[in-house]
Every structure is written in structure tokens, then in C-alpha cells.
C-alpha positions as CSV (number, residue, x, y, z in Angstrom):
1,M,0.2,0.3,-0.3
2,G,1.3,3.2,-1.2
3,P,1.5,6.4,0.9
4,I,-1.6,8.1,-0.8
5,Q,-3.7,4.9,-0.5
6,R,-2.5,5.1,3.1
7,R,-4.4,8.8,3.5
8,E,-7.3,7.8,2.0
9,R,-7.5,5.6,4.1
10,R,-7.0,7.5,7.4
11,Y,-8.8,9.8,6.0
12,R,-11.8,8.1,5.4
13,K,-11.7,6.8,8.7
14,S,-11.6,10.1,10.5
15,H,-15.0,10.9,8.1
16,L,-16.3,8.0,9.4
17,R,-15.7,8.5,13.0
18,E,-16.6,11.8,12.6
19,E,-20.3,10.8,11.3
20,E,-20.9,8.5,14.0
21,D,-19.8,11.5,16.9
22,S,-22.6,13.2,15.3
23,P,-25.4,11.9,14.3
24,S,-27.2,15.0,13.5
25,A,-24.9,15.9,11.2
26,E,-25.8,15.7,7.4
27,K,-25.0,12.4,5.7
28,M,-22.3,12.4,2.6
29,S,-23.3,11.2,-0.4
30,D,-21.0,8.7,-2.0
31,E,-20.3,10.9,-5.0
32,E,-19.5,13.9,-2.3
33,R,-17.4,11.8,-0.8
34,N,-15.1,10.3,-3.8
35,E,-14.9,14.1,-5.1
36,D,-13.4,15.1,-1.5
37,V,-11.0,12.1,-1.8
38,D,-10.0,12.4,-5.4
39,T,-8.8,16.5,-4.0
40,L,-6.0,14.0,-2.0
41,G,-4.6,12.8,-5.5
42,K,-3.7,16.3,-6.8
43,I,-0.5,17.6,-6.8
44,P,0.5,21.6,-5.4
45,D,0.8,24.1,-7.9
46,K,4.7,24.8,-5.4
47,L,5.2,20.8,-5.7
48,L,5.3,21.4,-9.8
49,E,7.1,24.2,-10.0
50,Q,10.1,23.2,-8.6
51,S,12.6,21.6,-10.8
52,R,13.4,18.3,-9.3
53,F,9.5,16.9,-9.7
54,N,10.0,15.7,-12.7
55,D,7.6,13.9,-15.2
56,R,7.7,10.5,-13.4
57,S,6.8,11.9,-10.6
58,R,3.6,14.0,-11.8
59,R,2.4,10.9,-13.5
60,R,2.7,8.8,-10.5
61,L,1.1,11.1,-8.5
62,S,-1.8,11.8,-10.9
63,L,-3.1,8.1,-10.7
64,P,-6.6,7.8,-9.7
65,L,-7.3,7.0,-6.2
66,S,-10.4,4.6,-7.2
67,G,-12.1,4.1,-10.0
68,G,-15.6,5.0,-8.9
69,G,-17.4,7.7,-10.6
70,S,-14.1,8.9,-12.9
71,G,-14.6,5.7,-15.3
72,V,-10.5,5.4,-15.3
73,P,-9.7,2.2,-13.3
74,S,-7.9,2.3,-10.4
75,L,-4.2,1.0,-9.9
76,S,-5.1,-2.2,-8.7
77,S,-6.8,-2.9,-11.3
78,R,-4.5,-2.2,-13.7
79,K,-1.8,-4.1,-12.3
80,S,-4.6,-7.2,-11.6
81,S,-5.1,-6.1,-16.0
82,V,-1.3,-6.4,-16.4
83,A,-1.1,-10.0,-14.4
84,S,-4.2,-11.2,-16.0
85,A,-2.5,-10.3,-19.4
86,D,0.6,-11.9,-18.4
87,G,-1.0,-15.2,-17.8
88,D,-2.9,-15.5,-20.9
89,G,-0.9,-17.8,-22.8
90,G,-2.9,-17.8,-26.1
91,G,-2.5,-15.2,-29.2
92,K,0.1,-12.6,-29.8
93,G,0.9,-11.5,-25.9
94,G,1.2,-15.1,-25.3
95,R,3.9,-15.2,-27.5
96,R,5.3,-11.8,-26.4
97,R,5.5,-13.5,-22.1
98,G,7.4,-16.5,-23.8
99,S,9.9,-14.4,-25.5
100,S,10.7,-12.3,-22.8
101,E,10.8,-15.2,-19.9
102,R,13.6,-16.8,-22.7
103,R,15.5,-13.3,-22.5
104,R,15.3,-13.3,-18.4
105,S,16.2,-17.1,-18.3
106,S,19.3,-16.6,-20.4
107,F,20.4,-13.0,-18.7
108,G,22.6,-13.8,-16.0
109,S,25.7,-11.9,-14.5
110,D,27.7,-13.5,-17.0
111,D,26.0,-12.1,-19.8
112,S,26.6,-8.7,-21.8
113,W,24.8,-6.9,-24.6
114,S,27.8,-8.7,-26.6
115,S,26.4,-12.4,-25.1
116,Y,23.5,-12.1,-27.3
117,D,24.7,-12.5,-30.8
118,S,26.8,-14.7,-32.4
119,E,30.0,-14.8,-30.7
120,D,29.5,-17.6,-28.5
121,D,30.1,-19.9,-31.5
122,L,33.8,-18.6,-32.1
123,P,36.5,-20.3,-30.8
124,H,38.2,-19.2,-27.5
125,P,40.3,-15.8,-27.8
126,R,43.1,-17.4,-26.6
127,E,42.8,-19.6,-29.4
128,R,42.4,-17.2,-32.2
129,A,44.6,-14.8,-34.4
130,H,43.9,-11.2,-33.7
131,V,44.4,-8.0,-36.1
132,N,42.6,-4.8,-36.2
133,S,42.0,-2.9,-39.3
134,N,45.4,-0.7,-38.8
135,G,47.2,-4.5,-38.4
136,F,47.5,-4.3,-34.5
137,T,47.9,-7.9,-33.3
138,D,48.9,-6.9,-29.4
139,F,45.3,-7.6,-28.2
140,C,42.7,-10.3,-27.0
141,V,39.2,-9.8,-26.6
142,K,36.4,-11.6,-27.4
143,N,34.8,-10.3,-30.7
144,L,36.4,-7.4,-32.2
145,S,33.4,-6.8,-34.5
146,N,31.5,-5.1,-31.8
147,A,34.2,-2.4,-32.0
148,D,31.7,0.4,-33.4
149,F,29.0,-0.4,-30.7
150,G,31.6,-0.4,-27.6
151,R,33.1,2.9,-29.3
152,R,29.5,4.6,-29.3
153,E,29.0,3.7,-25.2
154,I,32.9,5.4,-25.1
155,Q,31.4,8.9,-26.5
156,L,28.4,8.6,-24.5
157,A,30.7,7.9,-21.0
158,Q,33.0,10.9,-22.5
159,S,30.1,13.2,-22.5
160,E,29.7,12.5,-18.8
161,M,33.5,13.0,-17.9
162,P,34.3,16.8,-19.3
163,G,37.4,16.9,-16.7
164,L,39.0,14.4,-18.5
165,M,38.2,15.6,-22.0
166,A,39.0,18.7,-21.0
167,L,42.7,17.7,-19.9
168,R,43.1,16.0,-22.9
169,Q,42.8,19.4,-24.8
170,K,44.5,21.0,-22.8
171,A,47.4,18.7,-22.4
172,S,47.8,16.4,-25.3
173,A,50.4,18.6,-27.0
174,D,52.4,18.4,-24.4
175,A,52.8,14.5,-23.9
176,P,53.1,15.0,-20.1
177,L,53.3,11.0,-19.9
178,K,55.5,10.8,-22.3
179,G,57.8,8.1,-20.9
180,A,55.5,6.3,-18.5
181,K,54.6,2.3,-19.1
182,V,51.3,1.8,-17.5
183,A,50.1,-1.4,-16.4
184,G,46.5,-1.2,-15.8
185,C,44.2,-3.5,-13.9
186,T,40.7,-2.7,-13.8
187,H,37.3,-2.9,-14.8
188,I,37.4,-2.2,-18.5
189,N,33.9,-0.3,-18.9
190,A,32.9,2.7,-20.8
191,M,34.1,4.9,-18.0
192,S,37.5,3.3,-17.7
193,A,38.0,3.9,-21.6
194,V,37.7,6.9,-20.9
195,M,40.5,6.9,-18.7
196,I,42.9,4.6,-20.3
197,E,42.7,6.6,-23.8
198,T,43.2,9.9,-22.0
199,L,46.6,8.3,-20.8
200,V,47.6,7.4,-24.3
201,A,46.5,11.1,-25.4
202,L,48.4,12.4,-22.6
203,G,51.9,10.3,-24.3
204,A,51.7,7.0,-22.0
205,Q,52.0,3.5,-23.4
206,V,49.5,1.4,-21.7
207,R,48.6,-2.1,-21.6
208,W,45.6,-3.2,-19.4
209,C,43.5,-6.5,-18.6
210,A,40.3,-7.0,-16.2
211,C,40.6,-7.2,-12.5
212,N,37.7,-9.4,-12.7
213,I,36.5,-12.3,-14.5
214,F,33.1,-11.0,-14.8
215,S,33.4,-7.3,-15.1
216,T,34.8,-6.5,-18.9
217,Q,32.2,-5.3,-21.5
218,N,33.2,-6.9,-24.3
219,E,32.3,-4.4,-27.0
220,V,34.3,-1.3,-25.2
221,A,37.2,-4.2,-24.7
222,S,37.2,-4.5,-28.7
223,A,36.7,-0.4,-29.2
224,L,40.1,-0.3,-27.3
225,A,41.7,-2.9,-29.4
226,E,40.9,-1.5,-32.5
227,A,42.0,1.7,-31.1
228,N,46.0,0.2,-30.8
229,V,45.3,-0.7,-26.9
230,S,46.9,-3.3,-25.6
231,V,44.1,-5.0,-24.3
232,Y,43.7,-8.4,-23.0
233,A,39.9,-9.1,-21.5
234,W,36.6,-10.4,-21.9
235,R,33.5,-11.1,-20.0
236,G,33.5,-14.8,-18.6
237,Q,36.8,-15.9,-18.5
238,S,38.3,-18.9,-16.5
239,E,41.1,-18.7,-13.7
240,E,43.8,-19.7,-15.9
241,D,42.6,-17.2,-18.5
242,F,42.4,-14.0,-15.9
243,W,46.5,-14.8,-14.9
244,W,47.4,-15.3,-18.6
245,C,45.8,-11.8,-19.3
246,I,47.7,-10.3,-16.5
247,D,51.1,-11.9,-17.7
248,Q,50.4,-10.4,-21.2
249,C,50.4,-6.9,-19.5
250,I,53.1,-7.2,-17.3
251,K,55.5,-9.7,-19.0
252,A,55.3,-8.4,-22.2
253,D,58.6,-8.7,-24.7
254,N,60.9,-5.3,-24.4
255,W,58.7,-3.9,-22.1
256,Q,58.2,-3.2,-18.5
257,P,55.7,-0.9,-16.8
258,N,56.6,1.6,-14.1
259,L,53.8,2.9,-13.2
260,V,50.8,0.5,-12.4
261,I,46.7,0.9,-11.9
262,C,45.1,-1.3,-10.1
263,T,41.6,-1.3,-8.1
264,R,42.4,-4.9,-6.3
265,M,46.4,-4.7,-6.1
266,V,46.4,-8.3,-8.6
267,A,48.3,-6.8,-11.2
268,S,51.0,-5.2,-8.2
269,T,51.0,-8.4,-6.6
270,A,52.2,-10.2,-9.3
271,L,54.4,-7.8,-10.6
272,V,56.1,-8.2,-7.2
273,V,56.3,-11.8,-7.3
274,M,58.0,-11.4,-10.8
275,V,60.7,-9.3,-10.1
276,V,61.3,-10.8,-6.6
277,S,61.7,-14.5,-8.7
278,G,64.0,-13.0,-11.1
């Protein structure tokens, strides 16, 4: 029961109590009582003037409190009609419900947008040769063909990270990170991709892997690979794949990192072990 329904219930109880306490008072008709209750659902003008009061809140508070007299079904009746429509297995609606159930059952914690194309039929990423449109081969991702979609996600993230974009515009010509060799082990999503490409724009050399076997957006990793970033990550890695990708970032030929960016100290620990063991 929502706040408006609870308020309606208290309102009705208080009026019924007043009527019982005052027998001589004039009884209200059902139409008058419903009219008074409907006034509770009206939204104050002051609230409408507030900028934070969005259209969604307006629609929610504008729902009828009851179905009496207005010809509009109540919220509870709407819920029951939706439930009955979902339970109808015949006709077009039944087919829609079946497809949505299949989508829900196929979507798990290890799924991503790119899980719904044909990439499950591809060989394992480590068993394939990878090369992008520029002839760059120093990467390993799930499906490079999703790079365009990942690039659009990165562009959307750029609009939400104006600080990094301003830093690129101001300092990229000076290349303040020239000579930096960064080994990164973080979640690979659209936001982290903006950071990775900012490091590259400022002159750093980077090699990147994922800190979590399920946190990589495959399409974003593909976009980074298409941009000649050495990235070794895909969603749904095994434990062996996880450590193999870290090794590719910190044990590359003729390349030793002098800066590590790691969210869970995994790459840092592996690098320390590598240096200590000689």
C-alpha cells in the first residue's frame, strides 16, 4: 500500500468517526465523498514548480485513488489487468510473454550486450589470431566486430566526464606522460576506457587487463583494441584466462611497466612476485 492509499484510508476512517460522533450531521453521499477524496490526489502548484519534480513523479501522483465515478480503472485494477494479460498464454500476448521469459532466463551475471550475438559460436579468444583494421595484433578480446558499438558507448561516457576531456584538450600537445609505461588492471567499461584513452592521449604507453572475470564489457574492450590499445580481457574468463591476461600485461617482450594502476592489487602483486623471483 502506497502513501496516497494510506492517506486515503486514514481520511475515510476519520470522516466515518466524525459521522458516528455527530448523528445530527448531514450524511455525505458517495459522490461527495469520492469528490473529496479525489482532491487528495491533486498535486500542489508549488510542488509542480520545483525543478526536481519530474514527469515521472507527476504521472505517479496523478494516478486515480479509486475507480469510482471517473471511468478510469484504479491502480490495483491496472495491476490485476497486467497480471491477467501476462497469464494469458494464447494469441500474440502469449508469444510476447514467452520470448521475454526466455530473455530473462538467458540473462545472467556473466552476460553482456554482446552475449546475444553469434560470438558464443566463436573459438576461445586465446585460440584465435587477432588483428585490427590497422594491422595491430597486441591484444586479445572476445569479438572485434563489436568495436563500433563499443565506440558509441565510450563516446556517451565522454560526455559525462568533461574533466578528462578538458585535460586531453589542454595537455595532449605537451605529452606530459611521455615515457610512462602503464600496466592497468581494472574493470573495463566505457568509463574506464575514457581514462585509458586519456593516458594514451597524454603520451603514455599502456597495457590493460581486467581485474574481474565478469566485469568486462566485451564491446568496449573491442573498441579499445581497434584503437591500438593493448587490452587483454573478455567477459566470462576462467581463472587460468584471468592470470594469463595479467601476464600479457606485465611480461611483454621489451616492455616493463614503471607505473601500475590496479583496483584490487592483483597486477601489483603479480609484478612484485615476478621481480622478486627474477
